[in-house]
N, C-alpha and C positions, 0 to 999 in steps of 0.2 A: 505492501498500499504507499502512495505518495501522498506525504500532506505538503503543499504548496498554495501558494495564492493563486498561480499561473500557472498550469500545464500544457506545453504544448506538445503537441501530439507529435511521435517520432516515426517517421515514414521508413519504410523500406524492412522494418522488423516486426510484422505483422503477427511470426509464429513465439516470437520470444517477448515475453513481460518483460517491464522494468526492474523486478528483482534480480531475475536469470541474468539480464545483461549486466547491472554493476557485480552481480557474482563471479560472471564471465571475466569481465575488465579486472577485477581484485583477484584474479587468480583463484579463489576458493576451492576446495576440496571438500568431499563429506568427509566430515557430517557437517561444517562450517557453510550459512548460507546467509543472505541477505535478509533479514525479516522487514526492515522499514527501513523508509526513506524520507528525509524532513529538509525542507528547500529553503530557506529565506532570503528573499532576494536584499530586505531591507537591512540583514542585519551581514548579508554579503559570504556567506556561510551553507555548506550541504553538510549533513549527518546524517549518519549511515548505522542501523543498529544491528549485530551481525549477532548469529544464533548457531547453536547445535540443535541436530534433531534429536527427540524424545527420545530415552532409552541410548544414547551413544557413549561407549565406554574408550577411555583413552590410556597411553602408556604412562607409567612415571616417568618424571622429567630428571630422575638422579640416578635410576638402574635401569636394568634390564630384567627384574625380577618379576615385574608385571607390565605386562603387554598389554593387558586391557584392563583397565582399573575401573570401579563404578563409581560415579560423582557422588562424591560426599558433599559439598557445597559450592556456589559459586561465588564470587565478585564481581563487583562490576568495576570495567577500566575505561580510560580515554585514550586515543592516541590522534596525533595530528598526521594528516597523510598529505600527499600532493596536491595543489590547487586543482578543483575542477573548473577548469580555464579559468575565470580571475575571480574565484568562489574559494575560500579555505573549506578543505574538507576533514571532516573530524569522522573518526569510526567509533563506536561504542559496541561495548561485548561484556556478557558474562563469563569470565574466564572459569572455568568449571576444577575443583582442588578433588583429587582421587584419594584413597586410604589405600598406602600400599604394604604390604606384609611386613616387608624389610626397613622404610624409608619412612613410614608413616602416612601423616596426610600432607601432600605435596600439592602444590598448581602445576597443573600443566602449560606446555609451551606454546602458543599461539603459530602458526607460521608467518603472521604479517609481523611481528614484531621480536624484538628480543626481550629478553627476560627484565623489569625494574626500569626501562624506557618507556618514555611518554610520547613517542614518534614510531612511524613504521619502518622499515627498514630501505623502501624507496624514498621516503624522505630523508631521512640520514646518508642516502648514499648522494642525492641532491647537495645537501652542506656539505660533505666530502669534496665533491666536485666543485662547488664554488668556492669553498676556502683555498683551492690551488690557485685559483687567479684573482681573488679579492681579498681585502682583510674581513675578520668576521666581524667586526661592526658595521662593513658594507653588507654582508649576509644578514644580517640581523636585522638590520633595515628593509632589507628586500625582501624578507620571511615574515616581517610581523613579529618575530620573535625576542626575545630575551638573547642578549652575549652570552650570559652565563650560562644559560641551557646548550646553548650551541658548540660552548668550551668543554659540557661534558662529556659530549659528543665525541667532539676531537680528542679530548683524553681518553676515551674509552678505545678508540680504534688505534692510536697511539702505543697505548700501553700494551694492546694486544699485538702490533706489530711487533712493538720489542721484544715481547715475551718469545717470539717465534725465532729470534734471531740466535744463529749459535754461534756464542762467544767463548769455545772450548779454544781455541787458538786465538785467541786476542792476546798477544807478545809487545805489539807497540804502539806506543799512545801519545798522541799527540793534544797538545794543550794550548789555548788560543783564547782570547777575550775580543767581545768587539761590542760597538757599540748600539744599545738599544734603540736609543732617543735622546735628546739634548738635556743638557745638565749632568753630565757625567756617571748615566745610568750604562750601567756594563753587565754584561752575562759571558762566561767562561762555556766554551765547548769543548768535549772530551771526545775525541775522534780515533775509531781505529784506523791507522795510517795502512795498512794492508787492503782494508779491506773499501778505504775511501768512503767511512759512512761517518757519520754524528751518532755517539751510543749515549750519549748524557748530557746535559746541559744545566748549569748552576746559574743564582743569580749572585751578580759580584762579585769581585775578582780578591776576596780575600783568602786566608789560609784555610777556612774551613769550606772551601769549596771541594776541594782534595777529599776532605774526610766524607763529605756528602755522596761524592763520587764514591769511594770505597765500598761505603755502608751499603750503595745500592747495587755495586759487584755482587758483595758477598749475602743480599735478598734474593737474587737471584743465582745464587749458587755456584758465583764464578770465584775462584781463588785468583786474589791480588798480586800474589807471590808470582805468577805466571806472567805480569806485563815485565820483559827484559830491558826495553829502551822506553825513555819520555823523551819528546821535544818539546822543546817550551823555549819563552824568551829570559829574560836575565831577571825576571819579576819577583821580587825576595819571599812574597807570602806563598808563589807556585813554588818555588825552592824548600821554603820550610814544612811547606805539607805534605812534597816528595819525600823529605829528609823522614818526615815522623810516619809515612803510612807506606810509601814506598821505597824505602831505603836501598834495596837491594837492586833495583832499576839502574840503568846506566842513564845519567842525564845528557842530553844531547841540544845544544844551542844551535838555532836556525843560522843561516850563514848572514842574513840581513843584519841582525843584532850584533852579530859578531864582528862584521868587517865596519859597522858605524863605529863602535867602539875604538877598532884600530885608527879609524879616520880622524875620531877625536882624539886617540894617544898622538899620534902623529901631531895634531895641530897645536897639543900643548906644548910637546917640545918644541916646536918651531918656534914659540912665542916667547922659550926661554931667552933671557939676556944675553949677548955674544960682545965679548969685548973686544974681539979682532975683526970683528964685522966692520969694513970698510964705512966709513962714514959718508955721508951726502955730501956730493959738491955743492959750494956755495952758488948763490946764483937762482936761478927760477927752479931748477928742479925739486931743490928742498921745502921744507913745509912753509905755506904763508906764514905772514903778520899775525898773533893770535891764534893760530893753530897748533896741537901739541905733538909734538913728534913722537912717532911710533916707536915702542919699547924695543920692536924686532930690526931697525934699520932699514934702508931703502929698498934691501932684496926683499926683505920680509912685506912690505908696502906694496910691492908690485905684484907680489904672488897672491897676498892678499886680495888682487884687484879683479885676480883671476876665477878665484873662485867663488861659488854662487852664494847667495846668503842663506840658504839652508844649509848650504856644507859649514858656514862659518858659525852656525847656531850652535853646533854640534858639539856639548862641552865633554872633555875628554875625564871620563874616570877609570879608565881599562888599567895604565899604567900607575897611578895613585893609590890607586881603591885597596884597602887590606882586604877585601872579598875574596878578589881575584886569587889571593895566596891560600885561600879555605879549604883545607883537603874535600869539601865536599862537591866543590866547585871544581874540582880537578879532574880533565876530561882524559879517557884514554879511549884507542881506538875500541868502536861496538862490534859484537859479534859479526860472522861471516853472513848471517841472514841478513844486515842491513847495509844496502850497496852506500859506502861512505866515499865524500871526497876530502882528502887531507888539504885547505887550505896552504898554497907557499905564502905565508906570513911575510918569511923575511923578505923574498922576492918582490914582492907587493912594495912594501917599505922604500926598498931599494930600488923601486922604479919610480915611484913617488919622490924623492929627494932628487934622484938624477933631473927631473921636470922641472924642478924648483930651486933656483940657483941658490947658492948659500956658500960659505967657506968650508974649504976641507977637511978644517977641525970641527965645525959644529957637524957637519953631515957622519963624520966618526964619529963623534959623542951621539949623535939623536939615534945611529942605528946600533952602536953596542947598548946601549941602555935597555932599546925595543927587546932587541935579543935575549938580554938578561930577562926582562920580566914576561916575555911571550913563550919561554923556552918549556914549562912545563905543561903548554896549552896545545892539544892538538884539536882542532876545530871537525867537527864531523857533520856532514848532512847530505840528506838521501838526493841520491840523483835526479 
């Protein structure tokens, strides 16, 4: 029976009534069927009441000991379905509960929705498809649903997908942070470098994010000790967390941060005063009246002019920092499972000095100091 203020006859389906048509469209099978339809144009919604045949029996949802259990009682439930044209559609049903000899009283599973969800499977599929192309806030506005309900759908299927991932061979971990929005709001991503897959996300970039990651691994019955290599930057909270929870893993710094530190180290040595540097000739080539003289001499001034502003802004801490002499930061060659490239640091520094003119004594002193500081450092990076 259809309850509506205005019913338009459907042509071409004279042999099929409206209830059977909607039952076929929903893909219902026995004992389920559409029992009642209510359409309201003013409210902009279509309501379908589903019911099962009298005397129907259902299997237990928790075990296979009761393939046909008799109905104990029913509970009324409602689910949001795909729109019928521009009208919201809702399914209503009295879901039966059966008495199982093994599990007791259990609610049966309905074929159009997952247990505990207020949406049908087709509607959740629509949400998943839209969320890949737009933000959750835009999807909520489009579907006229609260964003929190949509986030619960996404959370369910994300956790379901993560549970199906095999992490038994998870040995190489990558840690990096990214900006979530303006205002220094960051999140930390933990990735499986072999599989090129993100395995965990944590809010912030403090020491506790490593602890959260380790607890998540233990909850999934994955031993953190199987992680042999950790690639990250030189952020102290990450290194402290790795030293506490993944102390057996080898720490590998990525090439970008290491070479940035080397550039800053060379810049610091270049700025050291040199008494033997030739003084600038008198005349127009020297500093103008009222302009402070550069402490590194005329050669350093010319070299600084050729350097970009971003390179000048890199402040060196590699050679002067006591953290580089700490045993926990001393790197060694990774195992054979990691493709590594040993950076020729000494060669790069020599090439840099050659391209920046200075006195021989200054060049020798800079290279000697860099060799002394960087001797225990082996920089490794994935190819």
